[in-house]
Backbone bond lengths (Angstrom), bond angles and torsions (degrees), N, CA, C in turn:
res aa  C-N    CA-C-N  psi(-1)  N-CA   C-N-CA  omega(-1)  CA-C   N-CA-C  phi
1 M - - - 1.465 - - 1.530 110.80 -
2 H 1.345 114.54 -43.47 1.466 120.06 179.58 1.524 110.73 -60.81
3 K 1.353 116.45 -40.63 1.459 120.86 -179.47 1.527 110.24 -65.45
4 I 1.333 117.05 -39.38 1.469 121.12 179.87 1.522 110.38 -63.24
5 I 1.351 116.13 -45.07 1.459 121.01 179.61 1.521 110.73 -62.60
6 S 1.340 116.08 -42.49 1.464 120.25 179.79 1.513 110.97 -62.44
7 T 1.340 115.97 -40.51 1.461 120.59 179.48 1.519 111.00 -64.22
8 L 1.352 115.82 -42.41 1.454 119.98 179.47 1.525 111.31 -63.61
9 I 1.338 116.28 -40.03 1.461 120.52 178.68 1.519 110.10 -63.35
10 L 1.349 116.33 -42.30 1.458 120.60 179.78 1.518 110.83 -62.82
11 I 1.343 116.45 -44.32 1.465 120.78 179.68 1.520 110.76 -63.73
12 L 1.342 115.39 -43.25 1.461 119.69 179.95 1.520 110.85 -63.03
13 G 1.347 115.99 -42.13 1.463 120.06 179.58 1.515 111.56 -62.17
14 C 1.320 116.19 -44.22 1.466 120.49 179.00 1.522 110.71 -64.61
15 S 1.336 116.14 -38.75 1.462 120.39 -179.88 1.525 111.01 -63.25
16 I 1.344 115.62 -42.62 1.458 120.16 178.85 1.521 110.56 -62.59
17 F 1.369 115.53 -42.55 1.457 120.05 179.67 1.525 110.46 -62.16
18 M 1.342 116.25 -46.57 1.451 120.97 -178.93 1.522 110.55 -66.19
19 W 1.338 116.48 -39.49 1.462 120.66 178.87 1.520 110.32 -62.29
20 G 1.352 115.27 -40.73 1.454 118.97 179.90 1.520 111.69 -60.07
21 H 1.344 117.39 -46.87 1.457 120.88 179.04 1.519 110.65 -68.83
22 G 1.327 116.35 -36.95 1.461 119.72 177.81 1.516 110.96 -62.82
23 D 1.322 116.68 -38.65 1.456 121.37 177.85 1.525 110.22 -63.31
24 L 1.326 117.11 -41.60 1.459 120.48 177.82 1.525 110.89 -62.44
25 E 1.320 115.75 -42.59 1.471 119.80 179.55 1.527 110.92 -61.33
26 K 1.323 116.28 -41.72 1.475 119.81 178.04 1.526 110.74 -64.08
27 R 1.319 116.31 -39.94 1.461 119.75 -179.74 1.530 111.08 -68.88
28 I 1.329 116.36 -35.38 1.471 119.81 176.29 1.525 110.30 -64.33
29 I 1.340 115.73 -43.48 1.470 120.38 178.52 1.526 110.57 -61.23
30 A 1.327 115.96 -44.61 1.467 120.35 -179.96 1.523 110.62 -63.13
31 K 1.343 116.30 -41.23 1.465 119.61 -179.70 1.530 110.43 -68.33
32 T 1.322 116.42 -34.85 1.472 120.38 178.11 1.528 110.56 -64.14
33 K 1.319 116.76 -40.05 1.470 120.87 177.08 1.530 110.59 -63.67
34 A 1.326 115.55 -39.57 1.465 119.77 179.13 1.525 110.43 -65.36
35 I 1.329 116.61 -39.09 1.472 120.76 178.54 1.527 110.47 -65.36
36 A 1.337 116.04 -37.47 1.464 119.73 178.86 1.531 111.25 -61.49
37 Q 1.319 115.17 -32.54 1.470 119.59 -179.43 1.524 111.96 -79.30
38 T 1.353 116.43 -35.07 1.475 120.72 179.15 1.532 108.75 -133.27
39 P 1.322 117.24 75.45 1.471 121.96 -172.49 1.519 114.78 -65.45
40 N 1.300 119.25 -12.24 1.465 121.10 179.85 1.527 112.90 -101.38
41 N 1.320 115.62 12.84 1.465 120.33 -179.98 1.529 109.08 -86.28
42 A 1.317 117.10 102.38 1.467 122.22 -175.94 1.531 111.99 -63.55
43 T 1.320 116.35 -35.61 1.465 120.44 -178.27 1.522 111.55 -61.89
44 L 1.319 116.83 -37.52 1.468 120.61 178.87 1.524 111.04 -63.30
45 Y 1.320 117.19 -37.94 1.469 120.05 177.40 1.526 110.83 -67.03
46 L 1.318 115.95 -39.87 1.471 119.71 176.73 1.523 110.06 -60.69
47 E 1.326 116.07 -44.90 1.467 120.81 -177.27 1.529 110.73 -67.58
48 R 1.330 117.24 -42.08 1.465 118.33 178.65 1.528 110.50 -68.96
49 G 1.315 115.63 -35.61 1.460 118.71 177.46 1.512 111.93 -57.82
50 F 1.319 116.23 -41.68 1.472 119.34 -179.93 1.527 110.99 -69.24
51 L 1.322 117.18 -33.86 1.463 119.96 175.07 1.527 110.04 -63.48
52 Y 1.335 116.58 -42.37 1.460 120.26 175.87 1.535 110.38 -61.66
53 Y 1.324 115.58 -40.45 1.471 119.93 179.31 1.524 110.50 -60.35
54 Q 1.320 116.03 -46.54 1.466 120.17 178.77 1.527 111.30 -63.50
55 H 1.317 116.31 -28.80 1.464 121.85 179.22 1.526 111.47 -85.86
56 E 1.342 115.36 3.63 1.466 123.26 178.86 1.520 112.87 62.98
57 E 1.331 115.85 31.85 1.464 121.88 172.60 1.528 106.95 -103.01
58 W 1.333 114.96 78.20 1.455 120.90 -169.96 1.537 112.38 -61.94
59 D 1.329 116.92 -43.79 1.468 119.93 -177.94 1.528 111.58 -62.71
60 N 1.317 116.37 -43.00 1.470 119.88 178.29 1.525 111.15 -65.51
61 A 1.331 115.38 -38.95 1.467 119.20 178.23 1.526 110.11 -60.77
62 L 1.322 116.12 -48.31 1.461 119.92 -178.52 1.526 111.27 -62.63
63 A 1.334 117.22 -40.31 1.465 121.00 179.20 1.529 110.99 -59.36
64 D 1.323 116.07 -41.34 1.466 119.61 179.09 1.526 111.47 -68.63
65 Y 1.327 116.31 -39.39 1.461 118.93 178.97 1.530 111.28 -64.20
66 L 1.319 115.91 -40.91 1.464 119.79 178.41 1.534 111.29 -65.08
67 Q 1.334 115.67 -34.48 1.457 119.26 177.31 1.529 110.54 -69.02
68 A 1.319 116.37 -39.50 1.469 120.00 176.30 1.521 110.43 -60.96
69 K 1.328 115.14 -41.46 1.467 119.69 178.60 1.523 110.72 -64.90
70 A 1.332 116.67 -42.08 1.463 121.01 179.71 1.526 111.45 -63.06
71 L 1.322 116.38 -29.34 1.462 121.35 -179.93 1.528 112.41 -85.10
72 G 1.324 115.93 2.92 1.466 119.57 172.91 1.510 116.28 101.12
73 F 1.348 118.35 7.25 1.469 120.16 178.32 1.528 108.72 -68.19
74 Q 1.314 117.41 127.07 1.464 120.96 -172.68 1.532 113.90 -127.39
75 E 1.309 118.19 2.20 1.471 119.50 -177.67 1.522 110.92 -70.71
76 K 1.316 115.42 154.56 1.467 120.97 -172.80 1.530 113.22 -62.94
77 I 1.324 117.67 -27.24 1.458 120.35 -178.44 1.527 111.19 -59.00
78 L 1.329 117.24 -32.84 1.465 119.94 179.33 1.523 110.53 -65.01
79 H 1.315 117.26 -41.92 1.473 120.43 178.81 1.531 110.60 -62.98
80 Y 1.323 116.08 -38.36 1.469 119.55 178.47 1.523 110.63 -66.05
81 R 1.334 115.95 -47.52 1.462 120.16 -178.57 1.535 110.94 -61.20
82 M 1.305 116.41 -40.62 1.460 119.36 178.80 1.532 110.77 -66.16
83 A 1.332 116.55 -41.18 1.469 120.53 -178.46 1.523 111.31 -63.61
84 E 1.335 117.65 -43.76 1.456 119.43 -179.12 1.525 111.11 -68.73
85 T 1.325 116.93 -28.81 1.463 120.33 176.67 1.521 110.77 -73.87
86 Y 1.329 117.15 -41.02 1.468 120.25 175.27 1.528 110.77 -60.34
87 L 1.325 117.33 -34.33 1.459 120.85 176.68 1.517 110.36 -60.27
88 E 1.326 117.00 -44.37 1.461 121.09 179.45 1.529 111.70 -67.22
89 L 1.322 116.24 -29.32 1.468 121.30 -178.86 1.536 112.50 -88.78
90 Y 1.333 116.73 2.99 1.466 122.43 -179.13 1.528 112.27 62.85
91 L 1.313 117.09 25.62 1.465 122.47 176.07 1.527 107.37 -102.24
92 F 1.320 114.80 71.82 1.455 121.07 -168.17 1.529 113.19 -67.93
93 K 1.339 117.32 -39.40 1.462 119.78 179.99 1.526 110.94 -63.15
94 S 1.320 116.11 -41.95 1.464 119.73 178.02 1.526 110.39 -63.84
95 G 1.328 115.79 -39.18 1.455 119.83 178.06 1.517 111.93 -62.70
96 L 1.326 116.59 -40.36 1.463 120.45 179.85 1.527 111.59 -67.08
97 I 1.317 116.93 -35.12 1.467 119.90 175.60 1.529 110.02 -60.84
98 C 1.324 115.67 -42.13 1.470 119.91 179.29 1.528 111.47 -64.85
99 T 1.330 116.69 -40.11 1.467 118.36 179.04 1.519 110.98 -66.41
100 Q 1.327 116.82 -33.67 1.457 119.50 177.20 1.525 110.74 -66.49
101 Q 1.323 116.42 -37.58 1.467 120.44 176.43 1.532 110.49 -65.36
102 Y 1.313 116.43 -36.91 1.468 120.91 175.96 1.530 110.01 -62.28
103 L 1.332 115.45 -44.45 1.461 120.56 -176.29 1.528 112.58 -63.86
104 T 1.318 117.85 -26.42 1.461 119.47 177.33 1.522 111.26 -66.56
105 Q 1.348 115.70 -22.01 1.468 120.08 177.69 1.523 112.12 -98.69
106 D 1.321 116.10 -29.58 1.474 119.89 -177.15 1.531 107.52 -152.90
107 S 1.308 116.17 102.72 1.468 120.54 -174.50 1.523 114.02 -91.36
108 V 1.338 117.35 -5.66 1.462 119.38 -173.25 1.530 113.51 -110.12
109 D 1.313 117.39 -8.25 1.462 121.09 -175.79 1.534 110.20 -63.48
110 V 1.313 115.90 122.74 1.464 121.03 -175.58 1.528 111.70 -63.06
111 K 1.314 116.52 -39.67 1.473 118.22 -172.54 1.525 112.56 -66.10
112 I 1.336 118.01 -29.97 1.461 118.97 178.29 1.528 110.56 -73.00
113 H 1.322 117.00 -33.31 1.466 120.07 176.31 1.529 110.68 -68.67
114 K 1.314 117.12 -35.40 1.464 120.58 176.18 1.528 110.11 -64.58
115 L 1.320 116.30 -44.06 1.468 120.27 179.44 1.527 110.39 -65.17
116 R 1.322 116.85 -40.58 1.468 119.80 175.78 1.528 110.98 -60.87
117 G 1.325 116.29 -40.56 1.457 119.68 177.53 1.515 111.80 -59.34
118 E 1.329 116.31 -42.66 1.463 120.46 179.41 1.525 111.26 -65.00
119 L 1.322 116.46 -40.10 1.469 120.60 178.42 1.524 110.98 -67.26
120 F 1.322 117.38 -42.99 1.467 120.71 176.98 1.533 110.40 -63.06
121 Q 1.329 116.17 -42.06 1.460 120.24 -179.54 1.528 110.80 -61.22
122 K 1.323 116.37 -46.14 1.463 120.53 -179.02 1.528 111.67 -65.51
123 S 1.327 116.48 -31.52 1.465 120.07 179.98 1.532 111.68 -89.96
124 R 1.332 116.71 6.75 1.462 124.70 175.80 1.528 113.05 65.92
125 A 1.316 116.48 24.09 1.464 120.92 172.05 1.524 106.61 -91.10
126 Y 1.328 116.03 73.66 1.456 121.47 -166.11 1.528 113.44 -66.78
127 D 1.319 117.38 -38.66 1.469 118.94 -179.60 1.528 111.03 -63.33
128 K 1.328 116.13 -40.62 1.468 119.97 178.31 1.530 110.47 -69.15
129 A 1.328 116.11 -35.28 1.468 119.60 176.59 1.521 110.33 -63.08
130 I 1.334 116.31 -41.97 1.466 121.02 179.07 1.531 110.36 -61.04
131 T 1.332 116.52 -43.65 1.467 120.16 179.02 1.523 110.69 -59.58
132 S 1.333 116.46 -42.67 1.466 120.51 -179.18 1.521 111.40 -66.73
133 F 1.329 116.87 -46.26 1.459 119.87 -178.08 1.527 111.90 -69.36
134 E 1.327 117.19 -32.64 1.468 119.76 175.12 1.531 110.25 -65.12
135 Y 1.327 116.77 -37.18 1.463 120.42 176.31 1.527 109.88 -61.07
136 V 1.333 116.08 -43.27 1.464 120.65 179.84 1.520 110.63 -60.13
137 I 1.329 116.42 -46.35 1.462 120.39 -179.20 1.535 111.14 -63.89
138 K 1.307 116.40 -39.39 1.462 120.51 -177.20 1.523 112.35 -70.56
139 H 1.330 117.27 -32.57 1.468 119.55 -170.45 1.525 114.72 -112.67
140 S 1.332 117.81 -3.10 1.463 119.03 -179.75 1.515 111.14 -72.23
141 I 1.315 115.41 140.87 1.463 120.88 175.10 1.528 109.73 -78.76
142 D 1.322 115.68 -42.84 1.467 121.45 -178.41 1.528 109.43 -116.58
143 L 1.322 116.01 92.23 1.454 120.63 178.00 1.522 110.46 -75.94
144 T 1.324 116.24 148.28 1.458 122.28 177.05 1.523 109.38 -126.62
145 P 1.320 118.45 160.67 1.465 120.38 175.68 1.524 112.65 -55.13
146 E 1.340 116.13 -32.61 1.461 120.81 -179.03 1.527 111.73 -57.36
147 N 1.338 117.05 -35.67 1.467 120.10 -179.92 1.527 111.16 -57.52
148 Y 1.320 116.27 -41.99 1.464 120.79 -177.80 1.530 111.46 -80.34
149 V 1.315 116.94 -37.63 1.465 120.12 178.58 1.524 109.98 -61.62
150 T 1.330 116.66 -43.94 1.466 120.52 -179.44 1.518 111.27 -63.57
151 L 1.327 116.98 -45.59 1.468 120.27 179.27 1.527 110.56 -61.63
152 A 1.322 117.13 -41.06 1.465 120.50 178.42 1.530 110.88 -62.64
153 E 1.318 116.96 -37.97 1.467 120.88 178.91 1.527 111.43 -63.33
154 V 1.321 116.22 -35.82 1.465 119.40 178.71 1.527 110.21 -66.80
155 Y 1.329 116.46 -45.28 1.463 119.15 176.82 1.528 111.07 -60.47
156 L 1.318 116.46 -40.05 1.458 120.81 179.19 1.530 110.77 -60.99
157 A 1.332 115.95 -39.21 1.462 120.52 -179.56 1.527 112.36 -65.82
158 K 1.334 116.76 -23.12 1.460 120.27 179.57 1.524 112.16 -71.89
159 G 1.340 117.33 -19.24 1.458 119.14 175.26 1.513 114.00 127.12
160 P 1.350 116.52 171.95 1.476 122.28 -175.88 1.522 114.02 -58.52
161 A 1.310 117.55 -27.00 1.471 119.92 -177.56 1.520 112.35 -65.78
162 Y 1.330 116.71 -13.22 1.468 120.35 -174.88 1.528 112.71 -105.65
163 R 1.322 116.73 18.90 1.463 117.46 -177.07 1.528 112.46 -65.96
164 E 1.337 117.88 -32.33 1.466 119.45 176.75 1.526 110.55 -66.11
165 A 1.327 116.47 -36.97 1.464 120.14 177.73 1.522 110.60 -66.08
166 V 1.327 116.72 -37.58 1.469 121.59 177.71 1.520 110.08 -59.14
167 L 1.330 115.39 -50.34 1.462 119.96 -178.29 1.528 111.60 -67.49
168 E 1.327 116.54 -34.20 1.472 120.16 179.12 1.524 110.96 -63.98
169 V 1.333 116.60 -38.76 1.466 120.44 179.92 1.529 110.18 -64.82
170 I 1.323 116.88 -44.33 1.466 120.25 179.69 1.529 110.44 -64.48
171 E 1.319 116.18 -41.14 1.470 120.10 179.24 1.524 110.29 -65.66
172 R 1.314 115.91 -37.71 1.464 120.20 176.93 1.528 110.51 -61.68
173 G 1.322 115.26 -41.13 1.464 119.35 178.17 1.516 111.76 -62.88
174 L 1.326 116.81 -40.66 1.463 120.62 179.08 1.529 111.22 -66.13
175 N 1.323 116.19 -37.35 1.464 119.98 178.24 1.525 111.21 -68.47
176 Q 1.336 115.62 -35.99 1.457 120.22 -176.87 1.523 112.62 -79.61
177 L 1.340 116.25 -42.89 1.463 120.77 -173.32 1.527 113.24 -97.71
178 G 1.328 116.55 -18.44 1.461 119.57 179.19 1.517 111.70 117.71
179 K 1.315 115.80 144.12 1.470 121.13 -176.69 1.523 112.76 -68.11
180 H 1.327 116.52 -11.86 1.463 120.63 -177.10 1.527 112.59 -83.60
181 V 1.330 117.86 -4.59 1.471 119.92 -175.15 1.518 109.15 -72.20
182 Y 1.340 114.94 106.50 1.457 121.05 -172.51 1.524 112.25 -62.85
183 V 1.333 116.90 -41.48 1.470 120.65 -177.15 1.525 110.72 -56.80
184 L 1.321 116.67 -43.01 1.459 120.20 -178.76 1.525 111.86 -74.09
185 Q 1.321 116.80 -37.49 1.464 119.15 177.81 1.532 110.69 -63.15
186 E 1.323 116.98 -42.22 1.464 120.04 179.15 1.529 110.68 -69.28
187 Q 1.332 116.58 -38.03 1.461 119.27 178.06 1.518 110.90 -63.98
188 K 1.334 115.91 -38.78 1.465 120.14 176.42 1.524 110.35 -60.44
189 L 1.314 116.55 -44.00 1.459 120.53 178.05 1.522 110.87 -60.23
190 N 1.319 116.67 -45.60 1.462 120.70 -178.91 1.531 111.60 -59.94
191 Y 1.322 115.79 -40.45 1.461 118.90 179.77 1.529 111.49 -70.49
192 L 1.321 117.00 -40.55 1.469 119.70 178.27 1.521 110.76 -60.12
193 K 1.317 116.58 -40.10 1.463 120.25 176.72 1.522 111.35 -68.06
194 K 1.319 116.18 -42.08 1.465 120.80 -179.68 1.525 110.99 -61.55
195 F 1.326 115.74 -39.10 1.459 120.47 -178.05 1.536 111.98 -85.56
196 K 1.326 116.03 3.77 1.474 122.62 177.29 1.534 112.34 60.87
197 L 1.310 115.75 36.81 1.458 121.76 174.50 1.528 107.00 -93.51
198 V 1.318 115.09 77.12 1.467 122.07 -167.22 1.527 112.31 -61.70
199 K 1.314 117.22 -48.68 1.466 120.31 -177.80 1.527 110.99 -59.70
200 K 1.328 116.19 -45.35 1.465 119.87 -179.58 1.527 111.02 -68.26
201 A 1.323 116.49 -33.87 1.468 119.52 178.41 1.522 110.57 -65.32
202 I 1.325 116.67 -42.12 1.467 120.79 178.24 1.530 109.94 -62.09
203 E 1.322 116.47 -41.91 1.468 120.36 177.57 1.528 110.87 -63.90
204 Q 1.323 116.66 -35.81 1.462 120.48 179.92 1.518 111.37 -68.66
205 Y 1.325 117.03 -35.17 1.468 119.70 173.12 1.525 110.07 -56.32
206 D 1.341 115.63 -43.16 1.467 119.22 -179.47 1.528 111.90 -63.53
207 V 1.333 116.63 -38.30 1.467 120.77 177.82 1.520 110.11 -59.94
208 I 1.331 115.79 -47.11 1.465 120.34 -177.38 1.526 111.03 -68.23
209 I 1.316 116.51 -41.11 1.467 120.40 178.24 1.523 110.40 -59.92
210 H 1.319 115.70 -43.51 1.473 120.53 -179.00 1.526 111.11 -62.30
211 Q 1.329 117.19 -33.81 1.461 121.12 -176.04 1.526 113.16 -82.75
212 N 1.328 117.19 -13.07 1.463 120.46 -175.76 1.521 111.95 -102.62
213 N 1.319 115.50 135.04 1.461 119.67 174.59 1.527 111.07 -73.28
214 R 1.313 116.00 -39.16 1.467 121.16 176.09 1.515 108.17 -91.27
215 K 1.336 116.05 110.96 1.454 120.52 -170.65 1.526 114.39 -107.38
216 E 1.346 117.92 -13.48 1.460 119.52 -171.60 1.531 112.85 -58.05
217 G 1.336 116.16 -43.04 1.461 119.91 -179.22 1.511 112.53 -66.71
218 W 1.329 116.06 -40.29 1.452 119.64 -179.76 1.538 112.61 -73.36
219 Y 1.321 117.07 -33.68 1.471 119.54 172.60 1.531 109.55 -59.26
220 Y 1.322 115.70 -43.76 1.464 119.93 -179.72 1.531 110.87 -65.21
221 R 1.325 116.90 -43.12 1.463 119.61 -179.17 1.530 111.37 -64.95
222 K 1.328 116.15 -37.92 1.462 118.31 176.85 1.524 110.43 -67.94
223 A 1.328 116.94 -41.27 1.461 120.85 178.09 1.529 110.76 -59.52
224 T 1.317 116.62 -42.50 1.461 121.29 179.51 1.521 110.80 -63.32
225 Y 1.325 116.56 -43.41 1.469 120.25 179.22 1.525 110.67 -63.58
226 L 1.316 116.58 -44.03 1.468 120.38 178.17 1.522 111.01 -61.16
227 Y 1.311 116.53 -39.54 1.473 121.05 178.01 1.529 110.03 -63.71
228 Q 1.316 116.91 -41.61 1.469 120.96 178.78 1.524 111.59 -64.12
229 Q 1.325 116.34 -28.92 1.460 121.51 178.10 1.532 112.25 -88.54
230 K 1.340 114.73 8.73 1.476 122.01 179.07 1.530 112.21 62.38
231 K 1.314 115.60 31.92 1.464 121.93 174.97 1.534 106.89 -103.96
232 C 1.314 114.98 75.24 1.465 120.37 -167.59 1.530 113.79 -70.39
233 K 1.314 117.60 -37.86 1.464 119.10 -177.64 1.531 111.42 -64.26
234 P 1.334 119.48 -52.81 1.467 118.12 176.68 1.525 112.44 -66.06
235 A 1.333 116.64 -28.59 1.466 119.30 177.26 1.528 110.10 -62.42
236 K 1.309 116.27 -42.17 1.464 120.25 179.30 1.529 110.34 -65.15
237 T 1.326 116.56 -39.63 1.467 120.53 179.08 1.522 110.64 -58.30
238 Y 1.322 116.54 -45.42 1.468 119.68 -176.99 1.527 112.15 -77.53
239 A 1.304 117.46 -28.06 1.461 119.45 174.46 1.527 109.81 -66.02
240 E 1.328 115.96 -39.91 1.463 119.81 177.07 1.528 111.45 -67.85
241 K 1.326 116.22 -36.88 1.469 119.67 175.65 1.534 110.47 -62.87
242 A 1.325 115.53 -38.75 1.465 120.01 178.57 1.527 109.97 -62.82
243 K 1.326 116.31 -43.17 1.468 120.71 179.55 1.526 110.75 -64.09
244 Q 1.324 116.63 -43.67 1.463 120.58 179.76 1.534 111.22 -64.78
245 A 1.324 116.00 -41.16 1.459 119.54 179.08 1.522 110.76 -64.62
246 F 1.319 116.19 -37.59 1.459 120.61 177.17 1.528 110.46 -63.47
247 E 1.313 116.26 -45.35 1.465 121.10 -177.14 1.527 112.31 -67.35
248 S 1.323 116.90 -21.06 1.471 120.14 179.44 1.527 111.87 -82.93
249 L 1.329 117.63 -7.66 1.461 120.91 178.60 1.519 111.27 -72.74
250 K 1.304 115.80 157.72 1.454 120.17 175.09 1.529 109.72 -70.68
251 P 1.340 117.01 150.94 1.474 120.33 -175.20 1.518 114.25 -51.36
252 H 1.329 117.60 -42.29 1.463 118.58 -177.77 1.520 112.04 -68.53
253 Q 1.347 116.95 -24.43 1.455 120.36 177.16 1.526 111.39 -75.88
254 Q 1.317 116.07 -28.72 1.454 121.00 -179.11 1.526 112.97 -76.91
255 K 1.321 117.21 -20.88 1.458 120.59 -167.55 1.523 114.89 -94.32
256 T 1.319 117.32 3.82 1.459 117.71 175.94 1.529 109.35 -72.23
257 K 1.314 115.59 157.85 1.469 120.95 -177.55 1.526 110.90 -59.15
258 A 1.331 116.30 -42.87 1.463 120.54 -178.48 1.522 111.53 -65.01
259 M 1.338 116.69 -39.19 1.461 119.72 -178.07 1.524 111.46 -73.93
260 I 1.303 117.58 -34.84 1.473 120.85 175.94 1.530 109.41 -62.12
261 Q 1.342 115.45 -41.32 1.469 119.59 177.68 1.522 111.02 -66.14
262 L 1.341 116.48 -39.44 1.463 120.07 178.70 1.523 110.55 -60.28
263 L 1.324 117.07 -45.25 1.463 120.33 179.76 1.521 110.81 -61.03
264 A 1.319 116.87 -41.26 1.464 120.53 178.18 1.526 110.36 -62.36
265 D 1.332 116.43 -40.94 1.469 120.52 179.08 1.518 111.48 -65.91
266 I 1.321 116.84 -38.48 1.467 120.88 178.05 1.528 110.02 -62.54
267 H 1.326 116.64 -45.72 1.471 120.45 179.88 1.529 110.67 -63.72
268 T 1.320 116.86 -39.29 1.474 120.26 178.77 1.524 110.62 -62.58
269 L 1.324 116.07 -43.27 1.460 120.01 179.66 1.520 111.06 -65.75
270 L 1.316 116.73 -41.99 1.465 119.69 178.21 1.520 111.74 -61.57
271 Q 1.317 116.99 -38.42 1.473 120.86 177.31 1.526 111.33 -64.11
272 K 1.323 116.02 -41.27 1.476 119.91 177.57 1.529 110.27 -62.00
273 L 1.333 115.56 -40.92 1.455 120.03 -177.76 1.516 111.86 -70.21
274 E 1.330 117.07 -31.82 1.454 121.17 177.10 1.523 111.57 -65.66
275 N 1.322 115.27 -28.18 1.467 120.07 -177.46 1.515 113.43 -87.90
276 Q 1.345 116.00 -1.37 1.472 119.12 -179.75 1.520 111.12 -76.74
């Protein structure tokens, strides 16, 4: 029964995906017919260009945007659409020119600064990317963890000397959005491990464990990290905690494929620790 339901879900998901693209194709066809009737309508080219963009036909999208521009369309949305398409085409300098044209009409719009940051980041102009992303963080009404993760990635790309800046950005995000934001807490852990700050990484495991109701997986991950650091005694303690937490779950929670694998991994780790 479970297999039948899974199959139906897969078919339904694929159908929705195909329907979505099919809908775009129909809308492109309809827009093409409209353009045939009024070939000098710049707005129609802009609209079809965005449909092509959504359909991931970057070259066709850009061709339509350029035609809209040639027909005299001058609103800022065209510069944005062209810039995001140039980003997909890896034509970063052209994209930045478009964002600059946008800024001459609207210099405060957060979304154009975010797009500029992405273009600067891709072109490895990291300092300029940082300036753009900092603007986004300072002026956004609705900040997301992604804002801080992206900025931290830019600092990371600048090299090992910027690891304190990387961690500061993540900590800033936690202070701004709340200590409960799992994405940032896990990202902080990943960076602490990457930078080989073992003591702080172990402490960060405890923070995440404390915040999670389901602890078995995190007990195991901490045990594994401790084992990798050759801290076998505490590793065994947390491996046993992982096993106990697993055993306290309800039977149906234990029987998923992922949980069965977790239990096997816990037993494997315990066996390794017994042989130390």
